[in-house]
C-alpha positions in Angstrom: 242.5 138.4 98.5 243.7 136.5 95.5 242.1 136.9 92.1 239.6 134.0 92.2 238.4 135.2 95.6 238.0 138.8 94.4 236.1 137.6 91.3 233.8 135.4 93.3 233.2 138.2 95.8 232.2 140.7 93.1 230.0 138.2 91.3 228.3 137.2 94.6 227.7 140.8 95.5 226.0 141.4 92.1 223.9 138.2 92.6 222.9 139.2 96.1 221.8 142.7 95.0 219.8 141.3 92.1 218.2 138.7 94.4 217.2 141.2 97.0 216.2 143.9 94.5 215.4 142.0 91.3 215.4 143.9 88.1 212.9 143.0 85.3 215.4 140.7 83.6 215.8 138.7 86.8 212.1 138.5 87.4 211.5 137.3 83.8 214.1 134.6 84.4 212.2 133.4 87.5 215.1 134.0 89.9 212.9 135.6 92.6 211.6 134.3 95.9 208.1 134.4 94.6 209.0 132.2 91.6 211.2 129.8 93.6 208.6 129.3 96.3 205.5 129.5 94.0 204.2 126.1 95.0 204.3 126.9 98.7 203.1 130.5 98.4 199.9 129.7 96.4 197.9 132.2 94.4 197.9 135.9 95.2 194.6 136.4 93.5 192.9 133.5 95.4 194.1 134.6 98.9 196.0 137.9 98.9 196.7 138.1 102.6 197.7 134.5 103.1 200.0 134.8 100.1 201.8 137.7 101.6 202.0 136.1 105.0 204.0 133.3 103.4 205.9 135.6 101.0 207.2 138.0 103.6 208.3 135.0 105.8 209.9 133.2 102.9 211.7 136.3 101.7 213.2 136.9 105.1 214.4 133.3 105.3 215.9 133.3 101.8 217.7 136.6 102.3 219.1 135.5 105.6 220.9 132.6 103.8 222.9 134.9 101.6 225.9 135.4 104.0 226.1 131.6 104.5 226.0 131.1 100.7 228.9 133.5 100.4 230.9 131.6 103.0 230.3 128.2 101.3 231.3 129.7 97.9 234.5 131.1 99.4 235.4 127.5 100.5 235.9 126.7 96.9 237.0 130.1 95.6 239.8 130.4 98.2 240.8 126.9 99.3 244.1 128.2 100.8 242.0 129.9 103.6 240.9 126.4 104.8 237.4 127.6 105.3 236.0 124.1 104.9 237.8 123.2 108.1 236.4 125.6 110.7 239.1 125.1 113.3 241.8 126.1 110.7 240.1 129.3 109.5 241.2 132.7 110.7 239.4 134.5 113.6 237.7 136.9 111.2 236.2 134.1 109.1 235.2 132.2 112.2 233.3 135.3 113.3 231.7 135.7 109.9 230.7 132.0 109.8 229.1 132.4 113.3 226.9 135.2 112.2 226.2 133.6 108.8 224.7 130.6 110.7 223.1 132.7 113.3 221.0 134.8 110.9 219.1 131.9 109.3 218.8 130.2 112.7 217.1 133.3 114.2 214.9 133.9 111.2 213.9 130.2 111.1 212.9 130.4 114.7 211.0 133.6 114.0 209.3 132.1 111.0 208.2 129.1 113.1 206.8 131.5 115.8 204.9 133.5 113.2 203.3 130.4 111.7 202.0 129.1 115.0 198.2 129.2 115.7 197.4 129.8 112.0 199.8 132.8 111.6 198.2 134.7 114.5 201.7 135.8 115.6 202.7 137.3 112.2 203.2 141.1 112.2 200.7 141.3 109.3 198.1 139.6 111.3 198.6 142.1 114.1 198.5 144.9 111.6 195.1 143.7 110.3 193.8 143.1 113.8 194.0 146.9 114.4 191.2 147.3 111.8 189.0 144.5 113.1 185.6 145.1 114.8 185.5 144.3 118.5 183.5 141.0 117.9 185.8 139.8 115.1 189.5 139.3 114.4 192.2 139.8 111.8 190.8 137.0 109.6 187.6 139.0 108.9 189.7 141.9 107.7 191.8 139.5 105.6 188.6 138.1 104.1 187.5 141.6 103.1 190.9 142.5 101.5 191.0 139.1 99.7 187.5 139.7 98.2 188.2 143.3 97.1 191.6 142.4 95.7 189.9 139.9 93.3 187.8 142.7 91.8 188.9 144.0 88.4 188.2 147.6 89.3 191.0 147.9 91.9 193.9 150.4 91.3 197.3 148.7 91.3 200.7 150.0 90.3 204.4 149.7 91.0 207.1 147.1 91.0 206.6 143.9 93.1 208.8 145.3 95.9 206.9 148.6 96.1 203.4 148.0 94.9 200.4 150.2 95.7 197.0 148.7 95.7 193.7 150.7 96.3 190.4 148.9 96.6 187.0 150.2 97.5 187.8 150.1 101.3 191.6 149.7 101.6 194.9 151.4 100.7 197.7 148.8 100.7 201.5 149.2 100.2 203.4 146.0 99.5 207.1 146.1 100.4 209.7 143.4 100.4 209.2 142.3 104.0 205.8 143.7 105.1 202.5 145.3 104.1 201.1 148.7 105.1 197.3 148.7 105.4 195.0 151.6 105.9 191.2 152.0 105.7 190.0 154.6 103.2 187.5 156.2 105.6 190.2 156.9 108.1 193.0 158.4 106.0 194.3 161.8 105.0 196.5 161.9 101.9 199.1 164.6 101.1 201.4 165.1 98.2 204.8 165.7 99.9 207.3 165.4 97.1 207.8 165.3 93.4 210.8 164.2 91.4 211.3 164.3 87.7 213.6 161.9 85.9 214.8 162.9 82.4 215.2 159.3 81.2 213.7 156.0 82.2 214.3 152.4 81.0 210.9 152.4 79.3 210.9 155.9 77.7 213.1 158.7 76.5 210.7 161.2 77.8 210.9 162.9 81.3 208.8 161.1 84.0 207.5 162.6 87.1 207.1 160.5 90.3 204.9 161.7 93.2 205.3 160.8 96.9 202.0 160.8 98.7 201.8 160.5 102.5 199.0 158.2 103.8 198.1 159.1 107.4 195.3 157.5 109.4 193.3 159.0 112.2 193.6 155.6 113.9 196.5 156.0 116.3 197.5 152.4 115.9 198.1 152.7 112.2 201.5 153.9 111.3 201.7 156.5 108.4 203.4 155.4 105.2 204.4 156.9 101.9 203.3 155.7 98.4 205.1 156.5 95.2 203.6 156.6 91.7 203.9 158.0 88.3 202.1 161.3 87.9 200.3 159.9 84.8 198.5 157.5 87.2 197.5 160.3 89.6 194.1 160.8 88.0 193.2 157.1 88.1 194.2 157.0 91.8 192.0 160.0 92.7 189.0 158.3 91.1 189.5 155.3 93.3 190.0 157.2 96.6 187.2 158.5 98.7 189.3 161.1 100.5 190.7 164.2 98.7 194.5 164.5 98.2 195.9 167.7 99.5 199.0 169.3 98.0 201.0 170.6 100.9 204.2 171.1 98.8 202.4 173.0 96.0 203.7 170.4 93.5 202.8 171.0 89.9 201.5 167.5 88.8 201.9 166.5 85.2 199.1 164.0 84.6 199.8 163.2 80.9 202.7 162.7 78.5 201.6 166.0 76.8 202.1 167.9 80.0 205.6 166.6 80.4 206.4 167.4 76.8 205.1 170.9 77.2 207.5 171.6 80.0 210.4 170.2 78.0 209.3 172.2 74.9 209.1 175.4 76.9 212.6 174.9 78.4 214.1 174.3 75.0 212.5 177.2 73.3 213.7 179.5 76.1 217.3 178.9 75.1 216.6 179.5 71.4 217.3 182.7 69.5 214.8 185.4 70.4 212.9 187.7 68.0 212.4 191.4 68.3 209.2 192.8 66.7 209.3 196.1 64.8 208.2 199.1 66.8 205.3 199.6 64.4 203.8 196.1 64.9 201.2 195.6 67.6 200.9 192.2 69.1 197.4 190.7 69.4 196.0 188.0 71.7 196.9 184.4 70.9 194.3 183.0 68.5 194.6 179.6 70.2 193.5 180.6 73.8 192.6 184.3 73.4 194.0 184.7 77.0 197.6 185.6 76.4 199.3 188.0 74.0 201.1 186.2 71.2 204.7 185.8 72.2 206.4 183.5 69.7 207.5 183.8 66.0 208.6 181.0 63.7 211.9 181.7 62.1 214.0 179.0 60.4 217.2 178.7 62.5 217.9 175.0 62.4 219.7 175.0 59.0 220.4 177.3 56.1 217.3 178.7 54.2 217.4 176.1 51.4 218.5 173.1 53.5 216.5 170.4 55.3 212.8 169.8 55.6 212.0 172.9 57.7 210.6 176.0 55.8 210.5 179.7 56.5 207.2 180.8 58.0 206.1 184.4 57.0 203.1 184.6 59.4 203.0 187.4 61.9 203.1 186.4 65.6 199.7 184.9 66.4 200.4 182.2 69.0 201.6 182.0 72.5 204.3 179.6 73.6 201.9 177.3 75.5 199.4 176.9 72.6 202.2 176.3 70.1 203.6 173.6 72.4 200.2 172.0 72.6 199.9 172.1 68.8 203.4 170.6 68.4 202.5 167.7 70.8 199.1 167.1 69.1 200.8 166.5 65.7 203.1 163.7 67.1 202.9 159.9 67.0 201.6 159.1 70.4 203.1 155.6 70.3 206.7 156.9 69.8 207.3 159.8 72.2 211.1 159.4 71.8 210.7 161.1 68.3 208.8 164.2 69.4 211.7 166.5 70.1 213.4 165.8 66.8 210.3 166.0 64.6 208.9 168.7 62.3 205.3 169.8 62.3 203.4 172.3 60.0 202.7 175.8 61.1 199.0 175.9 62.3 198.4 178.9 60.0 200.4 178.6 56.8 201.5 174.9 57.0 205.2 175.6 56.6 207.2 172.9 58.4 209.2 173.9 61.5 211.0 172.2 64.4 211.6 173.2 68.0 214.8 175.1 67.0 212.7 177.4 64.9 210.4 178.6 67.7 211.6 182.0 68.9 210.3 183.9 71.9 209.4 187.6 71.3 211.4 189.9 73.5 
């Protein structure tokens, strides 16, 4: 391909990825299916189920047009290929054009079929019908979900393409093309995985994400996974009726302090160690009284007379966990990115120290 064609291909690829998986910047610019079709979609708060019937259909239609958009763009980016004149194009481009037209044609027919009889044929309608009582239909279930979604006490988290919503009766996962719905009284929840990310776009602190499997005793309801930040785990549990089992024995960090404590411990473990004199007997930590004191504050970050840190002359009186909690409690909670590089006073003598000065007793 010549340079203009290569440039257009790369630019269109980036556009397509951002259109299908829009980042925050694209959403704020209004370049999403939800924004472009807002007048047709209506209000999610007013009619949650009807909104997502239209949104999933509109999203499928919009995404199916991307290959055709690429072909039309290449007509201008590479005029020497004669793509504007179908009979002059190469066999490969004719095949591409055939499928580029076929995709939106098929999805348009599918969208028309779904919308017939008041959306009765839509996959979401069939999903909701599974939860309906014998004398009612999917619209009764939709009305219940719509009513509970409007309540302010619902639990909602996640990006628009992977939202998790929990109401008094329902657990809902919103994806790009469909909705997963389960009734709270029928489900079993299991923590199946945990992943920790050292850096995120919103914070310089490590973030733990949990994967929870939602399985229903209703054989017609397909199991699905929800993913959320561990700091939201406590709020999720309060909204759920069923307990959450931890099959993978995952250690769940439910607060920023818990995440910091793990990082604090890992950093201290690579610091210089301290050997106590043979005549000195270690006592229980005065913070928890459960663990023998196992750390000593020694200025190692700089020379004795340099910097803000000071030499601490206290005997070992604290365990690593309690010292980490003390360190976290003295930080600015609004700026966690400064925690690791800050200094705090010794809880006993008030001499300033940093993480590099915390030594484990060997």
